[in-house]
N, C-alpha and C positions, 0 to 999 in steps of 0.2 A: 712884426718879427721881434723877438725878445732878445735882450742882451743877457748872455751868460758870461760873467767876467767881462772880457773884452772880445769874446767870440760870439758873433751873432748866430743864432740857431735858425734852421729852416722851419717855418711854421707848417705843422701838419695840415692846417686848413688850406694851404696852397697846393698840396699834393692831391690831385684828382685821380682816384683809383679807377674811375670809369672813363677817363680820357684815353683815347687811342694811343697817345704819345706815351712811350715807355716811361716808367716811373723814374729810372735813372736819368733820363733826359730832362724830366720835370725838375728833379732835384738840382741837376747841373744848371738849369735855366734860372732857378731861384738864386743860387749862389752867385752865378754870373751877374745877375741883376744887382745883387748886393755889392759886388765888386765895382760894377760900372757906376752905381749911384754913390760910391764912396763910403758906404756903410762898412765895408771891409777894404782896408787900405793896403797898398803894397807892403809886404813883409808881415802882415797880420796873419795869425793862424786861421785856417778855415775850420768849421766844425769837423771833429774827428769822425772816422767811420763808426766808432763805438757810440758816440753821441747820436749820430744819425739813426743808427740801429735801435738804440735804447729809447730815445725820445719819440721816434716816429714810426716804430713798428715796421721798418723796411728790412729786407734781407741784407746781410753783410756784403754779398756780391753786388747788390743794387747800389749800396753806398760806395763800394770800391769802383764800380763802373762810372758813377757820376764824377768822382774825383779824377779817374783816368781820363774821362772826356775833357774835363777842364784843363788837365795837364797837357793833353794833346793840342788843345786850342791855344795854349800859352798863358792862360790866366793863373795857373797854379804851378808851384814847384814843390816836389816832395823830397825831403831830406831822408836818406836811408836811416832807419832806426829812430826816426823822429816824426814830427808832424808834417802836414802839408801847409804851405803858406801861399798868400797871394803873391804872384810874380811881380817884378818891377814892370811899370807901365810900358816900357819899350818892347817887352815881350808879348804884349797883348796883340791880338789881331786888329787890323785897321777896320774901322766901321765903314 
């Protein structure tokens, strides 16, 4: 995974378009793994929908669904009219 400023980007090589798992779930899994590994720390911004779309050729709805899944799980918080950030650890689901 590459560093873009202080925001890690999701590597296209990790998205398997032939996998039965939906692409938005794959993208969410990659970002979730970055969070769990400490590559993205609480309060760090996650890659924006626009960067996911532009860098990796996925649909905006796919990027939006990945972020929404992470938000539902408690890993991400989205600020209205701003970016999405890694949530504080106490909001993450227990392993």
